[in-house]
VMD Tcl script that draws the C-alpha trace (Angstrom):
set ca {
  {-90.62 98.32 31.51}
  {-87.95 96.76 29.40}
  {-89.20 93.26 30.18}
  {-92.79 94.26 29.46}
  {-91.78 95.73 26.12}
  {-89.94 92.59 25.13}
  {-92.90 90.46 26.05}
  {-95.29 92.61 24.05}
  {-93.00 92.39 21.02}
  {-93.09 88.61 21.00}
  {-96.63 88.25 19.59}
  {-95.78 90.59 16.71}
  {-92.65 88.62 15.93}
  {-94.59 85.39 16.22}
  {-97.22 86.72 13.84}
  {-94.53 87.79 11.37}
  {-92.88 84.37 11.57}
  {-96.25 82.72 11.12}
  {-96.81 84.57 7.88}
  {-93.40 83.41 6.67}
  {-93.97 79.78 7.66}
  {-92.61 77.55 4.86}
  {-95.93 75.78 4.34}
  {-97.75 79.11 3.96}
  {-95.12 80.35 1.53}
  {-95.63 77.25 -0.58}
  {-99.42 77.68 -0.62}
  {-99.25 81.40 -1.33}
  {-96.65 80.91 -4.08}
  {-98.76 78.28 -5.82}
  {-101.91 80.36 -5.51}
  {-100.17 83.44 -6.90}
  {-98.66 81.52 -9.82}
  {-102.02 79.90 -10.63}
  {-103.81 83.26 -10.58}
  {-101.20 84.96 -12.76}
  {-101.34 82.05 -15.18}
  {-105.15 82.17 -15.27}
  {-105.08 85.89 -16.07}
  {-102.56 85.36 -18.89}
  {-104.61 82.50 -20.35}
  {-107.74 84.64 -20.06}
  {-106.28 87.23 -22.44}
  {-107.82 87.22 -25.93}
  {-104.51 86.58 -27.70}
  {-103.97 83.41 -25.63}
  {-106.46 81.66 -27.91}
  {-106.42 80.97 -31.64}
  {-109.82 82.57 -32.10}
  {-108.73 85.81 -30.46}
  {-111.59 85.63 -27.97}
  {-111.11 85.39 -24.23}
  {-111.93 81.87 -22.96}
  {-114.30 81.36 -20.02}
  {-112.53 82.35 -16.81}
  {-113.26 78.94 -15.24}
  {-111.49 77.20 -18.15}
  {-108.50 79.53 -17.92}
  {-108.25 78.96 -14.16}
  {-108.64 75.18 -14.55}
  {-105.87 75.02 -17.17}
  {-103.53 77.22 -15.11}
  {-104.03 75.11 -11.98}
  {-103.61 71.91 -13.99}
  {-100.30 73.22 -15.37}
  {-98.85 74.66 -12.15}
  {-99.75 71.46 -10.29}
  {-98.23 69.43 -13.17}
  {-101.43 67.43 -13.54}
  {-102.37 67.55 -17.21}
  {-106.17 67.45 -17.10}
  {-107.73 69.65 -19.78}
  {-111.16 71.12 -20.42}
  {-110.45 72.50 -23.90}
  {-108.63 71.08 -26.90}
  {-104.86 71.31 -26.71}
  {-104.43 72.00 -30.43}
  {-106.53 74.59 -32.18}
  {-107.66 76.39 -29.04}
  {-104.55 77.84 -27.39}
  {-102.38 80.14 -29.47}
  {-98.56 79.89 -29.39}
  {-98.64 82.48 -26.58}
  {-101.09 80.35 -24.59}
  {-99.00 77.23 -25.09}
  {-95.88 79.05 -23.91}
  {-97.73 80.19 -20.78}
  {-98.76 76.58 -20.09}
  {-95.18 75.41 -20.64}
  {-93.80 77.99 -18.21}
  {-96.38 77.06 -15.57}
  {-95.39 73.41 -15.91}
  {-91.73 74.28 -15.44}
  {-92.41 76.44 -12.41}
  {-94.62 73.83 -10.83}
  {-92.19 71.03 -11.54}
  {-89.15 72.85 -10.23}
  {-90.93 73.06 -6.92}
  {-92.44 75.95 -5.07}
  {-90.59 74.83 -1.94}
  {-87.31 75.50 -3.73}
  {-88.68 78.86 -4.85}
  {-89.73 79.62 -1.26}
  {-86.20 78.82 -0.08}
  {-84.81 81.24 -2.68}
  {-87.28 83.84 -1.44}
  {-85.97 83.26 2.05}
  {-82.42 83.95 0.85}
  {-83.50 87.20 -0.81}
  {-85.46 88.45 2.21}
  {-83.22 87.30 5.04}
  {-79.95 86.85 3.08}
  {-79.74 83.48 4.74}
  {-81.84 80.36 5.04}
  {-83.51 79.91 8.40}
  {-84.24 76.62 10.09}
  {-87.86 76.53 8.96}
  {-86.99 77.08 5.31}
  {-84.36 74.38 5.56}
  {-86.89 72.02 7.09}
  {-89.37 72.85 4.36}
  {-86.83 72.12 1.65}
  {-85.80 68.96 3.44}
  {-89.41 67.73 3.46}
  {-89.90 68.52 -0.24}
  {-86.59 66.99 -1.33}
  {-86.05 64.42 1.43}
  {-82.49 65.70 1.62}
  {-80.61 64.59 4.72}
  {-78.96 67.22 6.85}
  {-79.41 70.96 7.16}
  {-76.34 72.28 5.36}
  {-75.66 73.29 1.78}
  {-79.23 74.14 0.81}
  {-78.11 76.90 -1.53}
  {-75.79 74.48 -3.30}
  {-78.63 71.95 -3.39}
  {-80.85 74.40 -5.24}
  {-78.06 74.98 -7.73}
  {-77.65 71.26 -8.27}
  {-81.39 70.92 -8.88}
  {-81.21 73.63 -11.54}
  {-78.26 71.88 -13.21}
  {-80.08 68.55 -13.02}
  {-83.12 70.06 -14.72}
  {-81.04 71.70 -17.42}
  {-79.05 68.55 -18.23}
  {-81.97 66.10 -18.30}
  {-84.33 68.40 -20.17}
  {-81.56 69.33 -22.60}
  {-80.84 65.70 -23.40}
  {-84.56 64.93 -23.61}
  {-85.16 67.88 -25.91}
  {-82.46 66.83 -28.38}
  {-83.45 63.15 -28.31}
  {-87.20 63.75 -28.64}
  {-86.90 66.40 -31.34}
  {-84.60 64.18 -33.35}
  {-86.89 61.16 -32.94}
  {-89.93 63.11 -34.14}
  {-88.05 64.65 -37.07}
  {-86.62 61.31 -38.22}
  {-89.65 59.07 -37.68}
  {-92.52 61.35 -38.72}
  {-90.98 63.58 -41.37}
  {-92.18 66.72 -39.57}
  {-90.46 69.99 -40.26}
  {-87.53 71.04 -38.10}
  {-89.59 73.79 -36.46}
  {-92.49 71.45 -35.61}
  {-90.09 68.81 -34.32}
  {-88.24 71.29 -32.11}
  {-91.44 72.64 -30.58}
  {-92.82 69.15 -30.02}
  {-89.55 68.07 -28.43}
  {-89.32 71.11 -26.16}
  {-92.93 71.03 -24.98}
  {-93.12 67.28 -24.42}
  {-89.72 66.86 -22.79}
  {-90.61 69.52 -20.21}
  {-94.06 68.03 -19.75}
  {-92.70 64.47 -19.44}
  {-89.79 65.24 -17.11}
  {-92.09 67.26 -14.84}
  {-94.68 64.45 -14.99}
  {-97.31 66.86 -16.29}
  {-98.91 64.91 -19.14}
  {-99.78 67.98 -21.22}
  {-99.51 67.54 -24.97}
  {-99.86 69.82 -27.97}
  {-102.04 67.19 -29.69}
  {-105.76 66.80 -29.07}
  {-105.43 63.02 -28.76}
  {-102.37 63.32 -26.48}
  {-99.91 60.66 -27.73}
  {-102.42 58.27 -29.31}
  {-101.05 59.28 -32.71}
  {-97.60 58.01 -31.61}
  {-98.81 54.60 -30.41}
  {-96.87 53.02 -33.26}
  {-93.73 55.08 -32.67}
  {-91.61 53.23 -30.09}
  {-88.74 55.74 -30.25}
  {-90.90 58.64 -29.10}
  {-92.75 56.57 -26.47}
  {-89.59 55.13 -24.91}
  {-87.93 58.56 -24.70}
  {-91.04 60.04 -23.06}
  {-91.26 57.08 -20.68}
  {-87.59 57.46 -19.71}
  {-88.09 61.16 -18.94}
  {-91.15 60.33 -16.85}
  {-89.27 57.72 -14.82}
  {-86.24 59.97 -14.19}
  {-88.46 62.87 -13.18}
  {-90.67 60.62 -11.05}
  {-88.07 58.89 -8.88}
  {-87.05 62.14 -7.23}
  {-83.92 64.27 -7.09}
  {-82.74 62.81 -3.73}
  {-82.44 59.39 -5.37}
  {-80.61 60.77 -8.41}
  {-78.23 62.75 -6.16}
  {-77.57 59.72 -3.97}
  {-76.77 57.51 -6.96}
  {-74.57 60.23 -8.48}
  {-72.64 60.60 -5.24}
  {-72.22 56.94 -4.33}
  {-72.22 55.25 -7.72}
  {-74.23 52.28 -8.90}
  {-73.47 50.20 -5.81}
  {-76.53 48.94 -3.94}
  {-74.68 48.53 -0.63}
  {-73.73 52.23 -0.47}
  {-77.14 53.65 -1.31}
  {-79.34 55.19 1.38}
  {-82.39 53.33 2.63}
  {-84.65 55.82 0.82}
  {-82.87 55.19 -2.50}
  {-83.06 51.43 -2.13}
  {-86.72 51.55 -1.16}
  {-87.69 53.92 -3.97}
  {-85.84 52.15 -6.77}
  {-86.86 48.65 -5.77}
  {-90.52 49.62 -5.29}
  {-90.50 51.52 -8.59}
  {-89.14 48.50 -10.46}
  {-91.69 46.16 -8.88}
  {-94.58 48.50 -9.68}
  {-93.46 49.03 -13.28}
  {-93.22 45.30 -13.93}
  {-96.39 44.41 -12.02}
  {-98.35 47.21 -13.70}
  {-97.18 46.20 -17.17}
  {-98.04 42.53 -16.56}
  {-101.50 43.37 -15.23}
  {-102.36 45.90 -17.95}
  {-100.99 43.64 -20.68}
  {-102.99 40.69 -19.36}
  {-106.29 42.57 -19.42}
  {-105.77 44.67 -22.57}
  {-103.72 42.43 -24.87}
  {-106.82 41.16 -26.70}
  {-108.91 44.34 -26.39}
  {-109.23 45.56 -29.99}
  {-110.39 48.98 -28.79}
  {-107.00 49.58 -27.15}
  {-103.96 47.31 -27.57}
  {-105.49 44.41 -29.46}
  {-105.34 46.10 -32.86}
  {-101.58 46.76 -32.62}
  {-98.70 44.55 -33.65}
  {-97.08 42.46 -30.92}
  {-94.00 44.73 -30.55}
  {-96.20 47.84 -30.40}
  {-98.47 46.17 -27.84}
  {-95.45 45.44 -25.67}
  {-94.14 49.01 -25.84}
  {-97.58 50.50 -25.18}
  {-98.12 48.14 -22.26}
  {-94.90 49.34 -20.62}
  {-95.85 52.94 -21.42}
  {-99.28 52.43 -19.82}
  {-97.56 51.16 -16.66}
  {-95.20 54.14 -16.48}
  {-97.57 57.05 -17.08}
  {-100.29 56.48 -14.42}
  {-97.67 57.14 -11.77}
  {-98.45 60.80 -12.35}
  {-97.33 61.50 -15.92}
  {-100.77 61.49 -17.55}
  {-99.74 60.72 -21.13}
  {-101.87 58.15 -22.92}
  {-101.63 56.17 -26.15}
  {-105.06 54.54 -25.76}
  {-108.52 55.89 -25.00}
  {-109.13 55.21 -21.30}
  {-112.87 55.34 -21.87}
  {-112.45 52.06 -23.78}
  {-110.22 50.11 -21.40}
  {-111.64 47.18 -19.47}
  {-112.75 47.61 -15.86}
  {-109.83 45.65 -14.33}
  {-107.39 47.85 -16.27}
  {-109.13 50.95 -14.94}
  {-108.81 49.66 -11.37}
  {-105.12 48.81 -11.83}
  {-104.53 52.28 -13.28}
  {-106.31 53.92 -10.36}
  {-104.18 51.96 -7.90}
  {-101.01 53.11 -9.68}
  {-102.28 56.71 -9.63}
  {-102.87 56.52 -5.87}
  {-99.35 55.20 -5.20}
  {-97.63 57.81 -7.37}
  {-93.88 58.32 -7.70}
  {-90.87 59.09 -5.53}
  {-90.63 61.57 -2.68}
  {-89.03 64.85 -3.66}
  {-90.08 64.40 -7.27}
  {-92.66 66.08 -9.46}
  {-94.91 63.07 -8.98}
  {-98.01 63.00 -6.82}
  {-99.72 60.22 -4.91}
  {-98.88 58.86 -1.48}
  {-95.40 58.05 -2.90}
  {-93.77 54.69 -3.55}
  {-91.65 54.84 -0.38}
  {-94.81 55.22 1.71}
  {-96.48 52.32 -0.08}
  {-93.40 50.10 0.21}
  {-92.91 50.92 3.90}
  {-96.51 49.98 4.64}
  {-95.86 46.66 2.90}
  {-92.91 45.99 5.20}
  {-95.01 47.00 8.22}
  {-97.64 44.42 7.25}
  {-95.00 41.77 6.61}
  {-93.37 42.35 10.01}
  {-96.73 42.23 11.78}
  {-97.76 39.03 10.02}
  {-94.48 37.43 11.09}
  {-94.92 38.68 14.66}
  {-91.68 40.67 14.64}
  {-91.26 43.52 17.08}
  {-89.33 45.82 14.74}
  {-89.92 46.74 11.10}
  {-86.71 46.03 9.21}
  {-86.07 47.17 5.63}
  {-82.88 46.07 3.85}
  {-81.05 45.50 7.14}
  {-82.22 48.78 8.73}
  {-84.75 49.19 11.54}
  {-87.37 51.79 10.62}
  {-88.22 54.39 13.23}
  {-91.74 54.11 14.67}
  {-92.47 57.75 13.84}
  {-91.76 57.07 10.16}
  {-94.21 54.18 10.31}
  {-96.93 56.38 11.84}
  {-96.27 59.08 9.24}
  {-96.63 56.52 6.45}
  {-99.96 55.34 7.87}
  {-101.12 58.96 8.25}
  {-100.22 59.90 4.67}
  {-101.81 56.75 3.21}
  {-105.06 57.07 5.14}
  {-105.32 60.78 4.33}
  {-104.82 59.96 0.65}
  {-107.49 57.27 0.67}
  {-109.89 59.44 2.66}
  {-109.48 62.42 0.36}
  {-109.94 60.18 -2.69}
  {-113.21 58.84 -1.29}
  {-114.49 62.29 -0.32}
  {-113.50 63.75 -3.69}
  {-115.19 60.93 -5.58}
  {-118.43 61.48 -3.68}
  {-118.28 65.23 -4.29}
  {-117.55 64.86 -8.00}
  {-120.20 62.19 -8.49}
  {-122.85 64.36 -6.84}
  {-121.88 67.69 -8.43}
  {-120.96 66.33 -11.85}
  {-123.68 63.66 -11.97}
  {-121.16 60.95 -12.92}
  {-121.14 57.17 -12.46}
  {-119.03 55.97 -9.54}
  {-116.29 54.54 -11.77}
  {-115.81 57.70 -13.82}
  {-115.94 59.92 -10.73}
  {-113.33 57.78 -8.98}
  {-111.02 57.79 -12.00}
  {-111.14 61.56 -12.52}
  {-110.81 62.23 -8.78}
  {-107.71 60.06 -8.39}
  {-106.24 61.59 -11.53}
  {-106.71 65.12 -10.19}
  {-105.85 64.46 -6.54}
  {-102.66 62.59 -7.42}
  {-101.74 65.10 -10.17}
  {-101.78 62.49 -12.94}
  {-103.82 63.91 -15.82}
  {-105.34 60.76 -17.27}
  {-109.03 61.02 -18.11}
  {-111.86 58.96 -19.46}
  {-112.95 62.02 -21.43}
  {-115.63 63.33 -19.07}
  {-113.69 66.32 -17.70}
  {-114.49 68.75 -20.57}
  {-118.21 67.91 -20.25}
  {-118.39 68.62 -16.52}
  {-120.54 71.51 -15.29}
  {-118.90 74.45 -13.55}
  {-119.30 72.81 -10.14}
  {-117.48 69.67 -11.31}
  {-114.61 71.69 -12.79}
  {-114.24 73.61 -9.53}
  {-114.14 70.34 -7.57}
  {-111.33 69.04 -9.79}
  {-109.52 72.39 -9.55}
  {-109.58 72.16 -5.76}
  {-108.44 68.53 -5.86}
  {-105.48 69.37 -8.10}
  {-104.31 72.13 -5.76}
  {-104.86 69.93 -2.74}
  {-103.01 67.05 -4.35}
  {-99.98 69.18 -5.09}
  {-99.91 71.24 -1.89}
  {-101.16 68.60 0.50}
  {-98.03 66.39 0.64}
  {-95.78 69.45 1.10}
  {-97.82 71.06 3.87}
  {-98.62 67.79 5.64}
  {-95.01 66.63 5.41}
  {-93.78 69.96 6.76}
  {-96.29 69.81 9.61}
  {-95.30 66.25 10.52}
  {-91.63 67.18 10.70}
  {-92.08 70.48 12.53}
  {-94.46 68.97 15.09}
  {-92.27 65.95 15.80}
  {-91.36 66.17 19.50}
  {-90.66 64.04 22.51}
  {-93.24 63.98 25.33}
  {-92.12 63.83 28.97}
  {-94.82 61.36 29.97}
  {-96.58 58.21 28.73}
  {-100.13 57.00 29.40}
  {-100.85 53.52 30.76}
  {-100.90 50.95 27.97}
  {-104.23 49.78 26.53}
  {-104.97 47.24 23.82}
  {-108.26 47.44 21.85}
  {-109.57 44.48 19.88}
  {-108.56 44.62 16.21}
  {-109.64 42.63 13.20}
}
mol new
graphics top color blue
foreach p $ca { graphics top sphere $p radius 0.5 }
foreach p [lrange $ca 0 end-1] q [lrange $ca 1 end] { graphics top cylinder $p $q radius 0.2 }
display resetview
């Protein structure tokens, strides 16, 4: 009887563990935060007019904030009251800090210790090697956030106050809101034209760009550099891959965008040469999930739009607030192609052989990202009745949690807004849940099938 009782208890325990699976905690936490945010934004005093906004618009804005995307369906200034803007700011901070970290804290409260699954979940989100010291890791993340956002707040507020002549109160609020939005790669702004009004203010743009880059490379990279110093030879493979790929993409993106837009008088062409240079660099930084813009993307040339969409798909660093397939995935696939072209058996990156499972995971993540982008573009084009180019741009912006727009999002029907809402949630939750699943399901099989070789190419 004792054995039978223990066997019958196992399904209940399994069901309980299933409910507390890290991936489910992440999804449930995001959903709960988005719903609470939508309810708060739906309140009459969340708007300047004192009237409750449409529920779909409140939900869209809450999801856009919690997923640190930045797409909007209503004007940023003149629509949301100070209370509404504070709600948006808090949602950005919660989303940027990471629901996986919050889920780990929940695990500490409930179990008074972190179990293996929570540790694995945090490891996937942060790409942190090893299973120890997770509680200390969470503390270091909090300190990291406080230090960077504190410095960004002071620098940005001072820059706005000195260069624009705004009042101290306006400068402080601008600095606080935009430093949080930039560091968390959200792209939300308190201005209706985003940062177009600051296109001629290099101090503000460079500070915002720096915050975006630091927030987008990921905490694991920052921690690795802080621990081992600025010595390339001591950095981990992930740090080397992320920083080198980030530098290449920033330079390549700036060169491409500058080449196509330098003479476009609707965007960069009307600026002075120094301002064009700064805005070109800014335009290369922000598509990798920040979402700020200093030009109207409805007026950019088609090649620029395609380059921007490619940067949006790649995204930022693993374990960061950025979306996309991640720069490490993109860079690893490049090394896989290079090794295959050269006929080499192993894929080597900076003197290290890359595990075959990591290669398969990179291919899986990339193909899932491309497939979802294609499916989302088709859905948005059909529901929102949009041209293929506009549908693709908005889809990639939502799915990769960027926030850039050609201006069609506010005009979308309810069905189109719901499609983008689903894409934003999927873009934020997808990498976490897929990454967790790939790690948890990684196992060795005790057998191998006979080898086959299909024709390729």
